[in-house]
N, C-alpha and C positions, 0 to 999 in steps of 0.2 A: 693470594695468587689467583690469577685469572683462570688458569688451567693447571690441573695436576696430571702428571704422566705416570702411567702404570706399566711395569714390565712383568713378564712371566718367564719362569724358568722351566716349566713343564707344560704339557698340554693341560689346560685348565678348562673345565666345563663352561660351555657357552651360557648355560643357565646362570652361572655366577658372574661372568664378565658382562653379560647382558644387563646386569643391574647398575653398571656404571652410568652415571648421568652425563649430560653434555658438558659438565665441568671437568671431565676426564678424557684422556686420549691414551690409547695403547701405544707403546713404543718398543721397538726391538733394541734400542740403545739403552742397555741397562744402566750405564753411567748417567743417563738423563732422567731415569725413573725416580719419582718421589716415593713410590710404593712398589713393592714386588709381591706377586702372588706365586707361591711355590708349593710343590708337593714333596717329592723325594729328592730333588736335586741337592747335591752336597755343596754347601756354601762355605765350608770352613776355610778353603783356600782362596776365596774371593776377596778382592779389594773393593771396598765400598766407597762410592763417591760422596761428596758433601751434599749432593741433592737428595740422597736417600734418607727418608724419615721413618719409614715403617715397612715391615715385612709381614705378610699374611700367610700363614701356613694352612693350606687347605686340607687339614687333618688334625689329629691330636698330638702325635709325637713330634718333637722338635730336635731330635738328636742330630739332624742334618744341618742345624743352624748354630753358629757360634754365639750363644746367648750373651755371655759376659762381654765379648768384644763389641757386640751390638749395643749393649747397655752403655759401655764406656764412650761409644760414638754417638749416644743419644738417639739410637734407632730402636723404636718400640717393636717388639715381636709379638704377634698374635697367633693363637691357634683356634681350632674349631671344636671345642670339647662337646661331645654328645652328638655331633652331626652325623657320625657314622655308627652310632651305637646300635641302631636297629640291624644294620648289615652285619655287624660283628655278632650280635645276639643270635641271629638266624644261623650263622655259620657254626657257632659254638653248639647250639642245640642239635643241628644236623650232624655234626661230628660226633657228639656224645651218643646219639642214637646209632649211627653207623658203626661206631666203635663197640657199643654194647652188643650189636647184632652181628659183628664180624663181617660187615658188608664190604669193607675194603678188600679183605682177603678173599672173600667169596667172588667179588667182581674180577679180581686178578686171576683166580683159578678158572672161572667160567670163560674168560677170554682165551684160554689155552685149549679149550675143548675142540675136538674134531670128530667126524664120523657120527655115531649115535649119541648126539648131544643129550637128548631127553633121557636116555637110559643112564648115561654117566651122571647126569644131574641127580637122578633119583638115588643112585648108589652113593654119590659123594657128598650130598648136601649136609649130612649129619656132622661132618667134620667142622662145619661152620655154625653149628647151633650156638646161639648166644643167650643173652638175658634181656629182660625188659627193664626199663628205667622206672616205671610206675611203682611206687612204694619204696624206692631206694632213697638214700639220703645224699643230697648234693651239698657240699661245702664250698662256699664262695669266699675267696680272699679278695676283698675290695668291692664294696657295694656302691660304686659310683654310677654314672649313667649307664655303662655297659653291664656291670655286675648286677645292678638292680633289675635291668630288663631280662637278663638271663634268669634271675631268681623268679621273676613273675611268670615267665614262659615255662620254666621247669615245673613250677608249682601247678600251673594249669594242666600239665601233663601227668600230674599225680605224684610228683616227687616231694619229699620232705626237704626243707631248706634250713641250713645253718650258715652262719656267717661270721666273719672277722673283718672289721673295717674301721679305719680312723674316722671317716665320715660316712654317712648313709644318705644317698640321693633320695629326695622326697618322692620320686616316682615309684619307689619300692612299695608294693601293696601286698605281696605274698607274706604269709606268716613266716617269720624267720627268727630262730633262736640264736642270739648273739653270744659269741665267746670273746672274752678279752684276750685269751691265750690261744694262739693258733695251734700250738702243740697239743692242746686239749681238744680242740675242735676236730682235728683230723682223725682222732681215734674213732669217731662215729660215722665217718664218711665213706660211702661206696664210690663216690665221684668227687673230685676236687677240681675247681676251675679258678684260675688266678687272673685277677683284673686290676693290677696296680701298676703305677709307673716305675720305671727303672730309677731308683734312688739309692744312695749309699746304704740305707737301712733295709732295702728290699732285694738288692742284688744277692743272688745265691741263696735266697730264703728256702727254696725247695732243695734241701740238701740231705745228706745221710742221716743227720740227727732228726730232722722232721719226718723223713720217710720211715724211720724206725718206729715212730708213733702211729703210723697209718695202719689201717686194716689190711689184712692179706687180700691180694687181688684188687687193690684200688686202681681206678682209672684216673689219670691226671690229665687235665687239659690246660695248655698254656697258649692262649691266643693273644698275649699281651706283648712281652718282651723276651728275647732269647736269654738274657743274662739273669733272669729271675730264678733259673734252675741251674744246678751244677750237673752238667751232662754226664760226667763219669758216675756220679751217684745215681742218676736216673737209670743208666744202663746197668749198673750193679743191682739196682732194685728190680729191674726186669728179669735179669738173669736168676736172681734168687726166688722169683715168683711173688715177691712182695707187691710189685707193681704189675698189674695185668697189661696195661697199655699206657703209653705216653703219646698223647695227641697234641701236635703243635702246629701253629700257623707261621712260626718263625724258625724254620730249620737252619741248620748249618752242616758243615762237612763232618762233624762228629756224630751226627744223628741220622743222616740220610742213609737209607738202606739197612738200618739196624733192625734186628728182630724185635718186635714189640713196640716199635716206634712208627707212628703214622704221621706223615708230614703233608701239609698243604702249602703252596707257594705264596704265602702272605696275601691271602685273598680276603682278609677281614673287611676291608673297606672297598673292595673291588666290585662295586655295583654302580650302575648308572645313577641310582637314587642317592647313594652316599656321596658320590663325586659331586653331584649337583648341590647337595646340602652343604658339604664342606666348602666348596668354592663360593657359594652364596654367603655363608657366614663370614668367611675370610674377607670378601669384598666389602660387605657391610661394615665390618670392623675397621678396615682401612679408610673408608669414606668418612665414618664417624670421627676418626682421629684426625685425618687431614683437614676436614672442614670445621669441626667443632672442638677438637682437642680431647674428645672423649676417649678414654682408655677402658676397654672391657675385654676380658679374656686375654690379657697380655701375660706372657710367661717370664718377662724380665722387668716389668714395672707394675706398680700397684694401680688399681682401677681408680679413675677420677671421672666425674661428669658434672657439668654446671651449665644451666640454661643461660642463654644470652639475654641481654636487656637493652632496650633502646637507649642510646646516649652513652653506652659503655662498650669497651672492647675487652676481649679476653687476652690475658697474658698466660701462656701455657709454658710450664717450666719442668724440665727433667733435671734431677740433681742427684748427688751422691754424698752420703755421709750425714752426720748430725747437724742439720742446718735448720734454724728457725725461718723457714721459707716464707711464711706470711710477713714476718718482720722485714725480711730482705726485699720483698716485693713493695712493701710500703715505703721503705727507704728509697727505692728506685723510682716509684711512680706516684707516691703520695697516698691519699686515702684509697682504701679498698672497699668497694660496695659489697662484695661477697667473695668467698674463697672456698675451694674444696681441696683438701690435702689428702692424698691417698696414703693409706696405711700399708706398710710393707713389712714382710718378714726378712727382707734382704736389706742391703745397704743402699739400694736405689730407691728414689722417691719421685713423685710426680705431684703437680699442683696446677690448678686453674684458678685465676683470680679475675674479677671484674673491676676494671679501673676506668676512669673517665676517658672518653673517646679521644680527647685532645691531650691526654697526659703523655708527656715525653719522658722517657727514662731509659736507663741502660742497666740491665741486671747481669753482672758478671762476677767472676772471682772463683776462688777455690771451691770445688764441688759442683759448680753450675755446669751442666752438660749441654743443655740446649734451651733456648728461649724462643718462643714464637708468639707473635701478636696476631690475633684473628679478629 
């Protein structure tokens, strides 16, 4: 294509859109767009045109995008893992300290004072006496890009770190005792911070059974996803005194205004720096896919990347099911100079092959979702 068209569904940082080269043009006509950059816009009810090849989510969560329908239509969906990790880390650390020191409650009380404010402060401040985090134990569920940064920062502030995680991000540098069983880990924690995606196996994981294993007076922080915790069990734990506080950046109507619950309005990635980082990563991913067929950080197709070579063209294939895709490409185009087949845990696959520049072929049939020649 001589030019690619990019649409946006939210206000996207100029730092990201400014990375688009002269091969791209922004369009307000979403049906014309070959790629879309989106933040929180809910896309589930959208109809997608045949022009659309990719969606770049300027953030980590993709609950607002119909991933399976996109995959069936051969639309690759990207996200920006880790681009907002520093912003979330800073919010978690600040929330933990403010929760430990009862600063939220203290600020609310101080804003009600009239008259002899200094005198009232001296008399009333003892009701907000808190605890220090240094020397306490922080348990982190999920040591990906965000969890690992929280661990490093908390350790630098004097905390002991324990963790439970399927994978551990290489950025983790803090000493961290790992637990295979999260129910055992929470027994030693003064604070627990959760940093995992919303999956069938993680939904409702902070529940009455896990809470029963926790230390008395534990502080729980959920700056990830609302459905990771069972709200009724959290509130019951607060009422019994088992949970000292529940701090969350993903509030809902069941939690707002409840004693012992401190909510922030989903501020995790709401910094200028995070918005720039997320938009830049999403735009780079879209350009790499549209121009080169490269798939990196997709949430519905496996990663593939293959360098071009003079005298050859790329055949980029998205498919579904158990297909010998290399054999299918050879049958359609003849000899293949090189091929990269993505490995996926889902039923969807991706491949890039180098074939002769003058090779003519047609790759179609059951399971073939989209074919592009570059």
